[in-house]
N, C-alpha and C positions, 0 to 999 in steps of 0.2 A: 450463509455468504450472500452478499448483495449481488444482484444480477449484473452481468457485464453487457455494455451496449456499444454499438459502433460509435455513437457520439462520444462516449467516455474514452474509447480507444483512440479516437482522433486527436485527443488532447496531447498525446505523446508526440505527434508529428509537428514539424515546423513549417509544413506547407499546407496551404488552404485548398484541400482537394477532397472531394467526396470519396468515401471508401465503398468498396463493393458490398453487396448484400451478403449476409451470412450464408445463405443457401448457395451462393455462386462460388464459394472458395472451397476447394478440395485439397489444395497444397499451399504451403506457406514457405517461402524462401527468405532467409534473413542473411544479410551480408554485412560483415564488419567492413568499415571503410579503410582505416589506416593499416597499410601493409597487407591487406587482404584483397580488397577491390582495387585500391589505389596504392601505388608504391610511395607512400609518404616518406619524405626524407627523415633520417635519423640524425642525432648528433654524431659528428664525424670523429671516430676514435683516432684518426691521424691528425686531428686538430686539437682535441681536448684530452686531458688526462682522465683516468677512470673515475675519480671522485667527482670531477666536474660534470661528466656525462650523467651521472646519477643526479647531481644537483639540478642540472638544467631541466630534467624531466619531472621534477617535483612541482606540484601545483603551488606550493608555498615557497618555491625557490626564489621567486621574485615577487614583490608586491605587484599584483596584477596577473600572476600566473606564470608558469614555466613554458617549456617547449610545446607541449600539447594544448596549451590554453591561450596561445597568442596567434591569432589568425594571420598575422603578417608573416610569420615563419612559413606557414603552409602556402601563402600567396607568393612566396619567394621561390617556390619550386621551379626548376628549369630556368627559364629566362624571365620569370615573373608573369603576373596575370595578363598584362597588356599584350605580350607576345604569345603566351601559351593558350589563352582562351580561343583565339581564332583557329588554332590548329588542334584544339580539343585536348591539350596536354598529351600529345602523341608520344608514345613510348613510356608513359608513366602509369598506364593502367595494366592490370593483370588481365590480359586478353582472354586467357582460358576461362576465367570466371565471367568476364563481361559477355562472352558469347553464350552463356547459359541463359535459361529463362529466369527472369528476375522481376517479373511484373508485380509481385505481391508486396514486397517490403524491402526497404533499405534501412539499416540500423547502424548508427555510428556512435563513437564515444566522445565526440567533440562537444563543447559547451554551446548551447543553442544561441544565446544572445550574441556571441562573438563570431559564430561560424555559419549561421544559417544562409546568409546571402552568398558567401563564397562557395559553399558546398553546392547550393542549388545552381549556381552558374557553372560549376565544374561538371556536374552530371548532365545538365542541359546541353552543354557544348559537345558532350560525347553521345548525345542522343539517347540517353537512358531515361526511362520513365518508371518511376517508383510510386506505389500507392502511398507510402509513408516514408518520410525522411526523419529519423529520430535522432536527435542530438542530446547528449547528456545534459541533464538539468539538475540543479541542486535540490529542487523540491518537485516530486512527481505530481501527476494530475489529481491525486487524492491526498495531497499533502504528505506524501511519503518522503522520508529522509534516507539518503543512501550513504552508507559508510564506505562503500567501494564501488568501482566500476562494475565488478561482477554482480554485486547486489542489485545495481540498477538494471543490468541486462536481464537478470532472472525475473525481476518484477515485470519488466516489459514483456518477456516471453510468456509469463504466466497470464498476463492480460490478453495476449494474442490468442493463445490456445483456449482460454475460457470463452472469449468472445466468438471466435470462429470455431464453434464446437462441432461443426460438421466436417472440418478438414481432417483428412485421413493421414496426412504426413506433414512434417516440418523438417526443413534442412537449415542448418546454421553453419555459415562459413566463417572461420575464425583462424587467425594466425598464431595466437598465443596458446601454447600447449596447456597451460594451467586453466585457461578459460574453456578450452575444448573439453577437458576432463570435468570442469564444473557444469557445463551444459549436459554432458552425458549423465552425470549423477543427478542433475535436476530432473531430467525427463524420466529416468528410472524411478525416482521417487514419485513423480507425477503420475505415471502409469500404475504404480503400485497402489497409490491412493484411490485411483479410479476403480480398481478391482476389489477394494475393501467393501465390507458390508454397508458402510455409509459413505459413498463417494461424494466428493465436494460438489460435483456437477453431474448431471445425467448425460454422460457422453461415453463413447467407447475409447479405449486406449488409442494413442496416436503413434504412428511410426515416426520415430525421431532419429535424426542423424546429425551428429556434429562433425563437420568435415574440416580437418586440419589443413591449413594452407601454409606452405613454406614461406617464411618471411624472406624477402629479397632486400638486402641492405642497400639503400640508395641515399645519396647525400646531396646537400646543396653545394653550390660553388663555394669553396672555402672562404673566398674573399667576402662573398655575400653573407655567409654564415657568421663570420666573426663580426661583421658590421651589424647584423641583426641582434646578436647577443650584446654587443656594446650598447645598442639602442635600449634593450631591456634593462641593462645596468643603469643607464642614464635615467630611465623612467623610475626605476626602483629608488635610486638615490634622491631624485627630485621629490618623490612621494614622502620619503623620510623627512626631508627638509620642510615639507608642507604639513607635517604633523602625523602622518600615518605611522602605524606601528608594525613591526615585523620581528620575528626571532632572528632574522639576519640583519646585520648592521649594513653600513655603507660597503658596497662591493666594488671590485675592480678586477681587471684582467691582468694576470701575471704570467710570466714565462718560466718554463722549466727546460733548461738546455741539457741534453744528454751527451752530446759531443760536439766539438768543433772540428771541421775537417775540410779537405779539398773535395767538394761534392762533384760526383760524376753524373753526367746526363744519362737518361734512360737509353738512348741509342748507343752511347759508348759502353754502358754497362752490358748491353746485349752482345756487343763485339768482344768485350773482355771475357765474357762467360764462355766463348768458344774455346778458350784456353783450358777449360776444365775437361779432363778425360776421366770419366768414372769407370771403376772396375766393372767387369761383366757380372751380371747377377745382382747388382745393387737394387734393393727394393725401391719402388716409387715412394717419394716423400721422405726418404731417408736423409737426403741432403737438402739443406736450405741454401739457395743461391743468393748472393749478395752483390758484390762488385759495385757498391754505391758510393764509396768514399775512400780517401787516404786520410788516416787519422792525423789530426793536429794535437788535440787534447781531448780526453774522455770526460769532459766537463766544460763549464763556461770557460772561455779562454781569457786569461788575464790581458788587460789592455796593452801591456808592453809587448807581449808576444803577438797579439792581434795586429798591432801597428807594424811590427817588423815583417809580418807575412803579407802586408799590403792592405789589411782591413777586409771587412765583409764585402764580398763582391769582386775582390781581386782575382784575376784569371791567371792560371798557371798551366802550361802545356807540359805533359809528361810522355815518357816513352817506356814501354815494357822492356826490361833487360833480362828477365829471368822468371822462371816459374818453379814452384816446389809443391810437394805433397807431404804434409807432416803427419806421420803415423796413420796414414790412410784415412784421416778424418778431417783434415783441413787442407783446402786448396788456396794458394796465394800466388800473386804476381809481384815481383820486385820491380820497382819503377824508379826512374831518375828524370829530373827536369831536362827538357830538351836544351834549354839555354844553360851553358856552363856557368854563367854569372848569376843564375837565379838563386836568391836566398829563399830557403824554406825551413819549415820546422815540423818535426813529428816526435811524439813521445815513444814511438817504436824505435828499435835500434836502427832501422833504416826505413825509408818510405815503402810501404807495401799496400797492395789492394787485396783484401780478403775476398776471395771469389766464392767460396762455398764452405759450409760447415756440416759435418755429419752430426747426428744427434749426440749430445753430450759434449761436443767440442766447443771451445770458447775462442773468440777472435784474438784474445790476448796471447794465445799459444803461437800465433804467427811470429812473435818475437823470439821463439825458441828455435826457429828454422836456421840450420847451419849450412845445408847443402842446397844451393840453387842451381838449376839447370839453365844454361843459356838458351835463348830462343832463336829460331831461324829468322831470317830477315822478314819473311812474310808474316811472322807472328810478332814482330817488334812494333806493335801498334803504338801510335801516338794519339793522344786524346787531351782535350782541354777540360780543366776543372775550374770551379768557382769556390772561393773560400766562403763557407757558410756554416750553419748550425742545424743540427737535428734537434727540434724542440717540440714541445707541446704547450698549449695554453691551459691555464686554469683560472677559474673564477673563485676568488677568496675575498674575505672581508679585508678592508683596508687596515693596515697596521701603522699606527702613528709612529713617526720617526724612522720608518723603514726606508733605506736607500735602494737605488736601482739594483745594486749587486746583491744585497740580502734578499730582495724580492724573487731572485731566481731559485730559491731553495724552499720547497714546501715543507710544511709541518716542522718548522724550526722551533727549537727551544730558545729561551732568552739568552743562553750563554754564547760565548764567542763562537762564530761559525767557521773561522779559518785562522790559520797561523799568521803570525805577524808578517812573515815573508810575503804572503799573498797581498797584504795591504800595500806593501812596497811595490809589488808587481803591478798593481792597478793604479796606484796613485803616485808612483815615482818614489825613489829612495829617500830616506831621511838624510839630513845633512851629514857630511863626512862619510857617506857610503857610496860615493860615485864610483870608486874603483871596484868595489864589490859588485855594484850593479852592472858595470861594463863587463866584468868577468862572467857574471852569472847569466847574462842574456845574449851572449854571442850565439848566433844560430848557424845552421848548416849553410855552408857555401859550396855550391856544386863545382868542386875542383877536380873531379875525377871523370874519366871517360865513361860512356854510358854503361858498359858491362862491368865496370869495376865494382866489386861487392862491398867495399869498405867506404863508409862515410864518417865524417867527423861527428862526434856526439853532440847532442843538443846543447849541453853546458860543458865545454871542455874543461878538464882539470889536469893538473900536472900528473904524469905517469898514469893516465887513465884514458883509454881510447874506446871504451864501450860502456854503455849504461846497463847495469845488471838488474838492480832491484829498486833502488831508491828513486825518489822524485827529484825535482829541482832542489839543489842544495841539500842532498840527503845521503846517498848510500855510502859515501866515504867520508862522512863527517863534514862535507861542505867545503867552503872556502877557508883559507887560512885566516882565522881571526887574530886580532892583535894580541890577545892574551895567550896564545899558544895552545888553547884548549881545542877539543874537537868541535866541529862546526855544529850549527843549529840542526835540530832534527828535521828531517824532510817530510814532505807531505805524502810521499809514496806515489808511485806512478801506476800505470795500468798493469805493470808486471807484478805488483805486490798486493795481496789481499789484506795486508796489515799496513799500518803507516810506516813511514821511514822513521824509526825510533829516534834516538838521540845521537846518532852518529856512532855510538858504541865503540867497540874495540877497533873497528876498521877506520875510525877517524884518525887522521894523522896529526900528531902534535908537531906543528910546523916549526916550533921553536927549538925542540931538541930531537926531532925525528923519532919520537917514541909514539907508540900507539896510545891514543887518547880516547876517553869514553865519550866525550862530547856532552854538552849539557842540555842540548835542545830536546825537549820532550817530543816535539813534533805533533802534527795532527794525525788522526787516523788516516789510513789509506783511502783511495778513492773507489775501492771496490772492484777494480778491474774493468776491462772493456767487455761488456756483456751483451748477450743477444736477448731478444724478446723472451726467449724461453726461460731466461734466468731472472726476469724482472717481475717482481710482485707489485702489489699496490703501494707498499712502502719499501724502505731500504732493506732488501734481501741481499745477502752476499756481503763480503767483507768490506771493510773500508769505512773510514770515518768521515769522508768528505771534508767538511769544514767545522768539525766539532772539537777542535783542540785535541787534547790527548785522550779523549774518551773513546775514540773509535766508533763514533756514531755519526748520524747525519745522513746525507744522501748518497753516500759512496756507491751503493749497490744499484743505482738507478739509471744505468746507461743501457742503451739498446741500439739495435739496428732495425731498419724496416724489415718486413717479411720478405721483400723482394728488392729488386734494384731501384724501384721507384719510391713513391711515398711523398706525402706533402711535406714541404720544408718551408718554414717561415723565417723571415729575416727582418723583423721589425723590432722596434724598441719595446720595452714593457708597456703595459696598458697605461693609457694616459688619463685615467680617472674619468670624470663625467664627460668631458668634451670629446674624448676619444681622438684627440688631435695629434699633432706632432708629425714627424716625418713618417710617411706611410710605406710599409713594405707589402708583401703579399705571400700567398701560398701557391705553389705550383707543383704539379705532379712530376715524378721522375727526376727529382733533383733540380728542378728549375729554380732560378734565383730571383729573389725579389729584394731590391735594395732598400736600404733605409735603416736607420736606428734613431732612437729618440723617444719622445714621450707618448707616442700614439699607439693605438692598437694596430697591429700589422695587417692592414688590408688596403687594397687598391694599389695600382702602380706595379712596378716590377717588370722583369723581362718577359 
């Protein structure tokens, strides 16, 4: 084996600093940077869906590199370099590690040519002095090629302990469990080789310790984060136009809407949660507290309904009129608009706030509550809501011919995504269907006193005062068609894990008052109103969403936040390269950001 020298070791470092003599070093400390020494921001799971989080972190996710390969994302930490550097990125360092002795080495996984200046500025502002700052390179000092970050790190550690052969100990601080194990295995093999009859170098075994550091998830400001990713997308698409090649085509930001609702602020959520009275002995963590919205639709809201509830951003004030506990597993509050003239819409039998869920319970079960207990005057809270959407963004390849509505549904197949009636709901009724449309979209009108438990159904029908299982135009065969047959099959609402079939025997033949089967095949159901516990990466749970009669699609993809807060975005779908259009925002705790249109939702808002 060729001899190792300080001059050769120095080539790993991006700073021009003389290294200590071999005889001076008895201990070596190696510190990972991202999420070990410094709490580097991660892609925010309350902004992006799971697939996109993985895509963003791939080096080949964009031409020019992904999340960990673009220095401008790290530079956006906190309030940005210009404000953070004078205060040494206060609050972003792992102070327990910063306070340890670390004069020997600093080792990082960032790419040297893009990060060296920024990293040196960051550690200098904190007053940290390292003998080496090692950023990941594609080719090592001896023309080594690295197939992985771990291979790079092990090669660097090998050079260290071979060069500083008089060191008695080495400590490596690392946040990734897989890498911690890799370091331990590496040094076990290293020391075993030293004890062999023909050791690679004449040195004694070294005391090695790989110290696992708990990762603390930190995030950028969601507005800044979405703007930075849009910038990466713009650069990627421009590179493709300039002749660069990539396994990824032109990219854009799209939205996935899980539900539309009357969003409750964080402060009001906390107030509503005081209505929950848990039984004694309930284990910690058994109940997930919510109180974050009043459901409108568990999916993207059709334009016609959205217009009738006042559109995104419309404010409605509600009052608590009753509470209930369903089977000791679901806590809910019944509410009513304060204004008796207020028009509202909900796909539940009546407007409710799901306050908490025990493990295994589903928000949809609030629709089964029959017995509501009136509340005392001091518990009849009033609170203001804002019409909004619970959504996540995703980065996908552009789809030629895709309209804004279709872009809301990931992993689509090329077949029709929704029943014809949904086309009507968004684009207006076809000719000669004005009467049907008027009948179908009549919404709740608050005509009852606050404690009255009965409300008009969302879509009133003759001899029908309550919605049981079907969706719009579904569970009783829909509206009286001219032919006298059962109505078109419904889409299924959040009460049904299957679609509203074709009207079937319950559809009334309005011509002769006989039971009709109905000819509408209907789409699959929407999968119910689900919690995060029920949501997988793709459509788990029933419901066909918008996949015609096949019972597939995105129906099982609805969720709540884990708590009353969470990031909520209210902008239009991604606007392609320019990222322009009316801008919305993300705010914690149900904050509202106005805007719809062609731009990525960032900036502006309340």
